[in-house]
C-alpha positions in Angstrom: -81.7 -31.4 -25.2 -79.5 -31.8 -28.2 -76.1 -33.5 -27.7 -73.0 -31.3 -27.8 -71.1 -31.4 -31.0 -67.7 -33.0 -30.8 -64.9 -30.5 -30.9 -63.1 -30.5 -34.2 -59.4 -31.2 -34.1 -57.2 -28.6 -35.8 -55.7 -29.8 -39.0 -52.0 -30.3 -38.9 -50.0 -27.7 -40.8 -48.4 -28.6 -44.0 -44.6 -28.7 -44.3 -44.4 -25.4 -46.2 -46.6 -23.7 -43.6 -44.4 -24.9 -40.8 -41.3 -23.6 -42.5 -42.9 -20.2 -43.1 -43.9 -20.1 -39.4 -40.4 -21.0 -38.3 -38.9 -18.3 -40.5 -41.3 -15.8 -39.2 -40.5 -16.7 -35.6 -36.8 -16.6 -36.3 -37.1 -13.2 -38.0 -39.0 -11.8 -35.0 -36.4 -13.1 -32.6 -33.5 -11.6 -34.6 -35.4 -8.3 -34.8 -35.6 -8.2 -31.0 -31.9 -9.0 -30.5 -30.6 -6.9 -33.3 -29.9 -3.8 -31.1 -27.8 -5.9 -28.8 -26.0 -7.6 -31.7 -25.3 -4.2 -33.2 -23.8 -3.0 -29.8 -21.6 -6.2 -29.5 -20.4 -5.8 -33.1 -19.8 -2.0 -32.9 -18.2 -1.8 -29.4 -16.5 -5.3 -29.1 -15.8 -7.1 -32.3 -14.9 -4.1 -34.5 -12.4 -2.6 -31.9 -10.7 -6.0 -31.6 -10.3 -6.3 -35.4 -8.9 -2.7 -35.6 -6.5 -3.6 -32.8 -5.3 -6.6 -34.7 -4.7 -4.5 -37.8 -2.8 -1.8 -35.8 -0.6 -4.5 -34.2 0.9 -5.0 -37.7 1.3 -1.3 -38.4 3.6 1.5 -37.4 1.5 4.6 -36.4 2.2 7.6 -34.3 -1.3 9.1 -34.6 -0.1 12.1 -36.6 1.2 10.3 -39.7 -0.4 7.6 -41.9 -0.2 4.1 -40.6 2.3 1.8 -42.3 2.3 -1.9 -42.4 5.4 -3.4 -40.8 4.5 -7.0 -40.6 5.5 -8.8 -37.4 8.0 -6.2 -36.3 5.9 -5.1 -33.4 5.3 -8.6 -32.3 9.0 -9.4 -32.5 9.9 -6.3 -30.5 7.3 -7.2 -27.8 8.5 -10.8 -27.3 12.2 -9.9 -27.3 11.9 -6.9 -25.0 12.9 -7.8 -21.4 10.8 -4.9 -20.0 7.6 -6.5 -21.4 8.4 -9.9 -19.7 9.2 -8.1 -16.5 5.9 -6.2 -16.8 4.0 -9.5 -17.3 5.8 -11.0 -14.3 4.9 -7.9 -12.1 1.3 -8.2 -13.3 1.1 -11.9 -12.4 2.5 -11.2 -9.0 0.1 -8.3 -8.5 -2.9 -10.5 -9.4 -1.7 -13.2 -7.0 -1.5 -10.7 -4.2 -4.8 -9.0 -4.9 -7.3 -11.7 -5.9 -6.9 -14.2 -3.0 -6.8 -11.4 -0.4 -10.0 -9.7 -1.6 -11.9 -13.0 -1.9 -10.8 -14.3 1.5 -11.6 -11.0 3.3 -14.8 -10.4 1.3 -16.0 -13.9 2.2 -15.2 -13.4 5.9 -17.0 -10.1 6.0 -20.0 -11.6 4.2 -20.3 -14.3 6.8 -20.4 -11.6 9.5 -22.8 -9.2 7.7 -25.3 -11.9 6.7 -26.1 -12.4 10.4 -27.7 -9.0 10.5 -25.7 -7.8 13.5 -26.2 -4.3 14.8 -24.6 -1.8 12.4 -24.5 -4.2 9.5 -26.4 -1.8 7.2 -23.9 1.0 7.9 -21.0 -1.3 7.4 -22.4 -2.5 4.0 -22.7 1.1 2.9 -19.1 1.9 4.0 -17.8 -1.2 2.2 -19.4 -0.3 -1.1 -18.1 3.3 -1.1 -14.6 2.5 -2.3 -16.0 0.5 -5.2 -18.2 3.3 -6.5 -15.6 6.1 -6.0 -13.3 7.2 -8.9 -10.2 5.1 -8.8 -8.0 8.1 -9.6 -9.3 9.9 -6.5 -8.7 6.8 -4.4 -5.1 6.5 -5.7 -4.3 10.1 -4.9 -5.7 9.8 -1.4 -3.8 6.7 -0.7 -0.6 8.1 -2.2 -0.9 11.0 0.3 -1.4 8.6 3.1 1.7 6.5 2.2 4.0 9.4 1.4 7.3 9.7 3.2 5.8 12.6 5.3 2.3 11.2 5.0 -0.3 10.0 7.5 1.1 6.5 8.2 4.7 7.7 9.0 3.5 10.6 11.1 0.9 8.5 12.9 3.4 5.8 14.0 6.4 8.1 14.1 8.3 6.0 11.5 10.3 6.8 8.4 9.5 4.2 5.7 9.5 5.2 2.0 6.5 3.0 1.3 6.0 4.0 -2.4 9.7 4.7 -3.1 11.0 1.4 -2.0 11.2 -1.6 -4.4 10.3 -3.9 -1.4 7.1 -2.2 -0.4 5.7 -0.4 -3.5 4.0 -3.4 -5.1 2.5 -4.8 -1.8 1.1 -1.3 -1.0 -0.4 -1.0 -4.5 -1.9 -4.5 -4.3 -3.3 -3.7 -0.8 -5.1 -0.6 -2.1 -6.5 -2.5 -5.1 -7.8 -5.3 -2.9 -9.3 -2.8 -0.5 -11.2 -1.1 -3.2 -12.8 -4.4 -4.3 -13.6 -6.0 -1.0 -17.0 -4.4 -0.7 -18.0 -5.6 -4.2 -16.9 -9.1 -3.4 -18.6 -9.2 0.0 -21.9 -8.2 -1.4 -21.9 -11.0 -3.9 -21.0 -13.5 -1.2 -23.8 -12.2 0.9 -26.2 -12.8 -1.9 -24.8 -16.3 -2.4 -25.1 -17.1 1.4 -28.6 -15.8 1.4 -29.6 -18.1 -1.4 -28.6 -21.3 0.5 -31.8 -23.0 1.8 -32.3 -22.9 5.5 -33.5 -26.5 5.5 -30.1 -27.7 4.5 -28.4 -25.8 7.4 -31.0 -26.9 9.9 -30.7 -30.6 8.8 -26.9 -30.3 9.3 -27.3 -28.9 12.8 -29.8 -31.7 13.7 -27.1 -34.2 12.6 -24.7 -32.6 15.0 -22.6 -30.5 12.7 -20.9 -27.4 14.3 -20.6 -24.0 12.7 -17.1 -24.7 11.2 -18.3 -28.0 9.6 -21.4 -26.3 8.2 -19.3 -23.6 6.6 -16.6 -25.8 5.0 -18.8 -28.8 4.0 -22.1 -27.1 3.2 -21.9 -23.4 2.6 -18.6 -23.2 0.8 -19.5 -25.9 -1.7 -22.8 -24.3 -2.4 -21.0 -21.0 -3.0 -19.1 -22.3 -6.0 -21.2 -20.5 -8.6 -20.6 -17.2 -6.7 -17.0 -18.1 -6.2 -16.5 -18.6 -9.9 -18.1 -15.3 -10.8 -16.2 -13.3 -8.2 -12.9 -15.0 -9.1 -13.3 -14.4 -12.9 -14.4 -10.7 -12.5 -11.8 -10.1 -9.8 -9.0 -11.5 -11.9 -10.0 -9.5 -15.0 -10.2 -6.3 -12.9 -6.8 -7.0 -11.4 -5.2 -7.7 -14.8 -6.7 -4.5 -16.3 -6.0 -2.3 -13.3 -4.5 1.0 -14.5 -6.0 4.2 -13.2 -5.8 3.4 -9.5 -2.3 2.0 -9.8 -1.0 4.7 -12.1 -2.3 7.5 -9.8 -0.8 5.8 -6.7 2.5 4.8 -8.2 3.1 6.5 -11.6 5.8 5.7 -14.2 6.1 2.1 -13.1 7.3 2.7 -9.6 10.8 2.3 -8.2 12.8 -0.1 -10.5 9.6 -0.9 -12.5 8.1 -2.8 -9.5 4.6 -1.5 -10.2 4.9 -1.5 -14.0 1.7 -3.4 -14.8 0.9 -4.5 -18.4 -2.1 -2.2 -18.6 0.1 0.8 -17.6 2.6 -0.2 -20.2 -0.1 -0.2 -22.9 -0.9 3.4 -21.9 2.7 4.4 -21.8 3.3 3.0 -25.3 0.1 4.5 -26.7 0.1 8.0 -25.2 3.5 9.4 -24.1 5.5 7.4 -26.8 2.8 7.5 -29.5 3.7 3.9 -30.4 0.2 2.6 -31.3 1.4 -0.6 -32.9 3.4 -1.7 -29.9 0.5 -0.8 -27.6 -1.9 -2.8 -29.7 0.4 -5.9 -29.4 0.5 -5.6 -25.6 -3.3 -5.1 -25.5 -3.8 -8.3 -27.6 -1.4 -10.2 -25.3 -3.4 -9.1 -22.3 -6.7 -9.9 -24.0 -5.6 -13.4 -25.0 -4.2 -14.1 -21.5 -7.5 -13.2 -19.9 -9.4 -15.4 -22.3 -7.1 -18.4 -21.6 -7.3 -17.9 -17.8 -11.1 -17.5 -17.9 -11.5 -20.7 -20.0 -9.3 -22.6 -17.5 -11.4 -21.4 -14.6 -14.6 -22.2 -16.4 -13.3 -25.8 -17.2 -12.3 -26.2 -13.5 -15.6 -25.0 -12.0 -17.9 -26.5 -14.6 -16.9 -30.0 -13.3 -17.5 -29.1 -9.6 -20.3 -26.7 -9.7 -24.1 -27.3 -9.7 -26.6 -24.5 -10.2 -29.6 -26.5 -9.1 -31.3 -26.1 -5.7 
C-alpha cells in the first residue's frame, strides 16, 4: 500500500494580491451598506445641513429666502419667550421621565412574575403607545375639561387645563401615561435576561427580595435603564402632538409652551422659517449634549457581559 502523499501547504499570497483582496472585500462591504448610507445621508444629514442654512436666512415660504446672517440667532437668544419655553420644557422632562421610568419598572417587576391576567395587562399597557398621540390628547382634554369626566365624577370644579398651577402637571401626567407601557416592556425584557443562577445564589446566601432587587437586579438593568432613559428623554423633549392637542397655544400663561410647539408656531402660523430653524437646532444640540452626558455616565458603570 502506497504511503499517502503529504498535503501541500498553500503558498502565501504576495503583497499586491493581499491588497487587491482587501480592496475587493471593502468594495463588497460598502456595496452592502450603501442603501443604508444613502438613507442616512438623504433623511438625516441633508435635512440638518438645510436647517443650518435656513437658520441664517429669512424665509416665509412664499418669497425667496434671504440671508440675514446671525439675526435669527440674536433674536432667539434675546427673546425672553424662548428662554421661558426652554425652562418649561426642562421642567416638563423632569416631571415625565422619572415618573415613567419608576412606574414602568414597578409594573415590570409585577408582570414578570406571570401573575393571572398579566398578558391582558401587558396588552392594555401597550395600547396608549401605539395609539395616535393627537387622539389621546383630544380624549384626555375632554376628560379634564371644566365640565368633563373628572369634575363630574368627583363633583368638583377645578379648571385643570385652564389653570397655570395644574396645566403643566396634567400634560406631563398624560405624556408619562402614554409611555409607561413602552418602558415596562423593555424592563421586562431586561429582567428576563438576568440569569436565574445569580438570583438563586443570592437567596441561598440569605438575601431577601428587597436586597435582590436593589443589589442584583437593578445594577444588571443598567443597559436597559440607559436605553429607556435616553429614548424617554428624547421623546419628552420632542413631545408636540400630544401636548398641542391637549393644551394648544402654549396653555395658560405659556405654562405648556414647549420648545417643540414653539418650533411649530414659528414655522406654520407665523411663517418664520429662519427662527423655527434656530429653535430646532437648539433642541437638536441640547439632545446631543444630554445624550453624550448620559452615555459618559453609564459607560463607566455598565457592563454588557453575562
